[in-house]
Structures are given as C-alpha cells and as structure tokens.
N, C-alpha and C positions, 0 to 999 in steps of 0.2 A: 744281799747283792750277789754273792757267789752262786746261790741257787738260781737266780735269774739268769746269770751268764751261762750256766750249764744248760738251762732249758733252751735259751735262744741259740746256743751253740748246737744243740741236738736238732733243732728245727731248721737250722740254716741250710742243711742239705735238702734239695728240692724233692728227691725221691723219698727221703725219710719223712718230710712234711706231708707228702701225699699219702704215705702209708698211715700216718697218724690220723689224717682226715678220714681215710677209708675206715679205719677201726672205729672212729667215733660214729660214723654213719651206719655201720652194720649193726644188726641186732642179734648177733650170735658170737660165740667164742670162735676165734680164728687160730689156725695152726700156721707154722712156718710155710708149709706147702701151699696153704691158701694164699698167703701173701706173695709167695714166689710166682704162683700161677697168675695172680691178678696183675702183677707188675712186670711179668716177663723177665724175672731175674733168677739167679741161681739160689737155691735154698740157703746156702752158706751166707750169701750176701743179705738175704732177707733176715736171717737169724741175727746178723750183725746189727742191722737197722733196728730190729725189735729189742735187742739187748740195750742199745743206746737209749731208746725211748723209755725202757723200763728203769734204767739207771737213774734217770732224772724224774722218775715217778709220774710220767705222762700216761703210762699203761701199766697193767699188772698181769701176772700170769699164774697159772696153777698147773699141776701135773695132770696129764690125760691118762686115765686108767683104762686100758684096753682089755685086760684079762688074757692077753696073748703072750705074756712074758716079755722079756727084753726090757730095754731102757724106755721108760715112759716119755712121751713127748710133752710139749707145753701147749697150753691154750692161752691165747692173749685176748684181753679186753681193756676198755678204758679204765683208768684209775678211778677209785671211788670218790676221791676228792678232786674237784676241779682245780686246774692250775690257772692263776691269773697273773698277767704280766703288765706292769705299768712303770713308766719313767716320768717323774719319781714315783716311789711307792704310794699307792692310793688304796685305802681299805674300804672298798664299796660294800664288803660283807658287813662291816660294822654299821655303816650307814643304813643298810637294808634292815638289819636287826633293830636298830633304833626306830626306824619309820614303822616297821610292822608292830613293834610294841606300842607305839603311839596310836596306831589304828585300833589296837585291842582296847585302849582306854575309851575309845568312842563306841565300842561295841559294833553291832550290825550296821549302824549308820556309817561308821568309819570305813568298813569294808566296802560298802556300796559306793561311797565317794571314791575310793581307790579304783573300783571297777570302772566307774565313769571316766576317771583320768586315764586308765589303761586303754579304754576304747578310743579316747581322743588321741592317745599316743599311736595306736594302730592306724588311725586315719592319717595322722601326720607322716607316718613312715611311708604310706602310699604316696601322699602328695609330694614328699621330698624327692621321689624318684621320677616324677612326671614333669613334662614341660607344658602340657596342655591340660585339658579336663578329662576326667574318667570317661565321660560319655563319648569322647572322641576316640577312645582306644578300641581297636578291634578286640573281639573276645579272646582271640589267640594270644594277644599281647597282655591282656589282663591275667590270663592263666599263667603266663611266664613270669609276670611280676609277682603274682601270688607265690609261686614256687621259690622265687629268689628271696623274697622277704621272709618267708617262713623258714627257709634253709638257714638263714642267719641266726635264728634262735633254736636251731637244732632239729627242725621238723622236716620230714619228707611228706610231700603232698601228692596224692593221687586223685585225679578228677574223672568224672563220668557224667555224660549228659543223659538224663532220664526224663520220663514223662512228668515227674514232679518238679524238675528243674535241675540245676547243676549240683551234683553231689560231690563233695570234696572230703576225703579222709586224710586227716593229719596224724602222723605217727611220730613219736619221739622215744628214743631208746636210751638217751643219755641226757637226763634233765639238767638244764643249765642252772637250776635253782635247787639242786638236791641237798645242798648244805642247809637250806631253810626248811626242809621237809620234816625234820625231827620234831620241832616244837611249834612251827608256824605253818603247817601244811595246808590247812583249810583256806586261809587267806591268800597264801602264795598261789595255790592252784586256781582260785577264783580270779585273781588278778591276771594270771597268765592266760586263762581262757578268755577274759574280757579283751585282752590285746588282740587275740586271734579274731574275736568277734568284730572288733573295729576294722581290721584289715578286710574281712569278708564283706561287711556292710558297705564299706567305701567302694570296693571294686565291683560288687555285684548286686547291691541293694540289700534290703532286709533278708537276713539269713537265720535259720534255726540251727544253733550249734549245740550238740549233745556229746557227752563223754561216754565212751563204750568200755574203756578199761583204764586202770590207773595203777601206777607203781605202789601207791599207798596200800593197795589191797593185795600186794604180793605179785602183781603182774610184771612181766619183763618190759613192758612199755606202757606209755599213755597214748590212747587213741581217741581222737575226737572226730566227729563227723558233722559236716555242715551242709545244709540244703538251701541253696539260693533259689527262692521261688520265682518261677517265670512270670 
C-alpha cells in the first residue's frame, strides 16, 4: 500500500503526470533539457520532476557518456516493469498468466479462439464510443476514433490515403504486455494484433494487417501496418 501511495502522490502533480505521459509516448532516451524545452520549465524544475518519477520506479535513467569530460548527464526512459494501480489490489498479471497457460493446453486451436475473442473486443471498443452506426461517421471522425482507441493501449497511429486504400501505421515503444513477453510472447503478440484488427475492420471494413518490426527481434518498437481496401 505504501508503494501505491508513493506512486499516486508522484502523479498527483499535473505537470509531472504530463511529463510521465510524454516519456511513455516518446521512442528515445530523453534528457533534462529535452523535458525542460518540451514543457517550458527550468531545467532544475524538470530534474526535480524526473527525480520524483524515478524514486517511485515509474522511469529509469542511465548516465550519458559524451566523451567531452565533465560530469555526465542522465538519459531517462520508462521503467522496464509496468506499474499497475488498483483499489483494492487486483493481480491481473496472475490472471493473464493463468489464461495464457490454459490457451497453451489447447495448442493452436486455443490461440485462434483467443484471437477471435480479441477481434470481438476490438469491435466492442469501437461500438462503446459511438452513439450511432459506423456507416454514419464521417471518415475524419473514424480516423480520430482510431487514434483515440489505439492511444489507450500505447500506440501512435499515422494515416495516409493511397491508391490502394487507407494505410495506417501503428507504432508502440512501450509494450503494455512486456511482462508476458519472456515466456508467452507468441500468443500475447497474436492476441494484441487481433485486437487491432478488430478495431480496423469495424471502422473501415476488411483490412490487411501486417507486422514490420517487433521488440522480440531486438527492435526498439513494434510497428504494424494496416491497409483498408477501398
């Protein structure tokens, strides 16, 4: 409970919370100067916020080696282990482990059933945000809804209209399921991808979703690309 209070206390400050969100969304190491410039605050103030975030293990840092002598600066990034808050305490990590182990007992059929459920969940996430039907939504509003929904699970979405159709690139730099990637990576990634597929199919019709890079292969990010056929 003390650790929960410390985390909530650290995030109670609006500027500090915004800094934490910014660090999560960026895909590079950040310096005190980066944060100060982004939020228009003095470097000393930025350093204080970063220190408080690091004290409660929301972010981590390493020394920046410049080769120019002098005191090395720090580079900041999200902590390797995700922080979960719940009142009362709920261990969804344990539940995830149990369910994924159950899927393994069913083999490939189990994973396929989980993918089907994830696609339905993606569809429901779209429907929960709408008052009417998808067909009544202008394309601009569909794109905004897509970005809103995918941002909730850590993705940034970039869209482009092409001759082939709407091309959407999803990039994630801080996987929300990284604790599951050590032993249950294959099933976890397939379920996550199926959820994105459900969102895309519901908003834009049948879409072809492919993965271009993955953290499992040592990449800094996972990138998916989806083409919604005209």
